[in-house]
C-alpha positions in Angstrom: -38.1 39.8 34.6 -36.2 41.0 31.6 -37.7 40.3 28.2 -34.5 40.2 26.1 -35.0 37.5 23.5 -32.8 35.4 21.3 -29.8 34.5 23.5 -28.5 31.0 23.6 -27.4 29.0 26.6 -26.8 25.3 27.2 -24.7 22.4 28.6 -23.6 19.0 27.5 -26.0 17.8 24.7 -28.6 20.5 25.0 -28.9 24.1 23.7 -31.6 26.6 24.5 -32.4 29.5 22.2 -34.6 31.8 24.3 -37.6 33.2 22.4 -39.5 35.0 25.2 -39.1 35.6 28.9 -41.7 37.6 30.7 -44.4 37.3 33.4 -46.7 35.2 31.3 -44.4 32.8 29.5 -40.9 31.2 29.4 -40.4 30.0 25.8 -37.4 28.6 24.0 -36.2 26.4 21.2 -34.5 23.4 22.5 -31.9 21.4 20.5 -31.1 18.0 21.9 -28.2 16.0 20.4 -28.4 12.2 20.0 -28.1 10.6 23.4 -29.2 13.8 25.2 -31.8 13.3 28.0 -33.5 14.8 31.0 -34.2 12.3 33.8 -37.6 11.8 35.5 -38.8 15.1 37.0 -41.8 17.3 37.7 -42.5 21.0 37.4 -44.3 22.2 40.5 -45.4 25.5 39.3 -45.9 25.3 35.5 -47.5 23.4 32.7 -44.9 22.5 30.0 -45.7 22.6 26.3 -43.7 20.8 23.6 -44.0 21.4 19.8 -41.5 19.2 17.8 -40.0 21.0 14.8 -37.5 18.4 13.8 -36.8 14.8 14.9 -38.4 12.3 17.2 -38.6 13.2 20.9 -39.1 10.3 23.3 -41.2 11.2 26.4 -41.8 9.0 29.4 -45.1 10.1 30.9 -46.8 8.3 33.7 -45.1 5.1 32.9 -45.9 5.2 29.2 -43.5 6.0 26.3 -44.7 8.5 23.8 -42.7 9.3 20.6 -43.4 12.8 19.4 -42.5 13.3 15.7 -42.0 16.4 13.6 -45.2 18.6 13.8 -46.6 16.9 16.9 -47.2 18.5 20.3 -47.8 17.6 23.9 -48.9 19.3 27.1 -47.5 18.1 30.4 -49.6 19.4 33.3 -47.7 20.6 36.4 -46.9 17.9 39.0 -46.8 15.2 36.3 -43.7 13.0 36.4 -42.0 12.8 33.0 -38.6 12.3 31.3 -37.4 13.3 27.9 -34.7 11.9 25.6 -33.3 11.8 22.2 -32.9 8.1 21.3 -32.4 8.7 17.6 -29.3 9.3 15.5 -30.4 12.9 14.6 -30.7 16.0 16.6 -34.1 17.2 17.8 -35.4 20.7 17.7 -38.6 21.6 19.6 -40.3 24.6 21.1 -40.8 24.4 24.8 -43.1 26.8 26.8 -43.7 27.1 30.5 -47.0 28.7 31.6 -47.1 30.3 34.0 -43.3 30.7 34.0 -42.7 30.6 37.7 -38.9 31.2 37.9 -37.8 29.2 34.9 -36.9 32.5 33.1 -34.7 33.5 36.1 -32.9 30.2 35.8 -32.1 30.9 32.1 -31.0 34.4 33.1 -28.5 32.8 35.5 -27.2 30.6 32.7 -26.9 33.7 30.5 -25.0 35.5 33.3 -22.6 32.5 33.8 -22.0 32.4 30.0 -21.0 36.1 30.0 -18.5 35.4 32.8 -17.1 32.3 31.3 -18.1 31.5 27.7 -16.0 28.3 27.7 -17.8 26.7 30.7 -19.1 23.5 29.3 -21.4 22.6 32.2 -22.7 25.6 34.2 -25.7 23.6 35.4 -24.7 23.0 39.0 -23.6 26.7 39.4 -26.9 27.8 38.0 -28.8 25.4 40.4 -26.8 26.6 43.4 -27.3 30.3 42.5 -31.0 29.8 41.9 -31.5 28.1 45.3 -29.3 30.8 47.0 -31.5 33.5 45.5 -34.7 31.8 46.7 -36.1 31.2 43.3 -38.7 28.5 42.8 -37.0 25.4 41.5 -37.0 24.9 37.7 -37.8 21.2 38.1 -37.7 18.5 40.8 -35.8 15.3 39.9 -37.6 12.1 41.0 -36.5 8.7 42.2 -32.8 7.9 42.6 -31.7 10.9 40.6 -33.6 13.2 43.0 -31.8 11.6 45.9 -28.5 12.0 44.2 -29.2 15.6 43.3 -30.2 16.4 46.9 -26.8 15.0 48.0 -24.9 16.9 45.4 -26.7 20.2 46.2 -26.0 19.6 49.9 -22.4 19.1 49.1 -22.2 22.2 47.0 -23.7 24.2 49.9 -21.0 22.9 52.2 -18.3 23.6 49.6 -19.6 27.0 48.4 -17.2 29.1 50.5 -14.3 27.2 48.9 -15.4 26.8 45.3 -16.4 30.4 44.5 -20.2 29.7 44.2 -21.1 32.2 47.0 -19.3 34.9 45.2 -21.0 34.0 41.9 -24.4 34.2 43.7 -23.5 37.7 45.2 -22.3 38.9 41.8 -25.5 37.6 40.1 -27.6 39.5 42.7 -25.8 42.7 41.7 -26.3 41.8 38.0 -30.0 41.1 38.6 -30.6 44.4 40.4 -28.6 46.4 37.7 -30.6 44.8 34.9 -33.9 44.5 36.7 -34.4 40.8 36.1 
């Protein structure tokens, strides 16, 4: 996996400034605008580490709400259901690390690739999820509950529509990019 640091990717109310991508860690600074959130999910292959640099991060963890304030940290062991949100009026900046990184770094590389192809794409998430699955990468996270069911339906629909929406070509082009740059 390539270890080229300090590129930024994102979608909607989230930005990710990549700090380190290598075989032992996937680490980034995450900015979440007010109202931004990640629904209930698990990470099958990695522990997730949060260090809040600015703001108040709301974490739903095993049915309990935790508010992490500036300077506080939290470790979420793999296979632990959690959700994250910004319920404040200010942005949040936190450092997030995945250990071991599984294929999270590859997911960010796909987002980087998509950004180089179309810098104005405001929501490359579904393209990145499709390419990741097509490449056989371990999933970044697994949505839980109703969101998981809905995501399964959407991903199934994308698979059926891939020949018509250009996603298969994106996946093939990313495979060439991946081989060229040894990621």
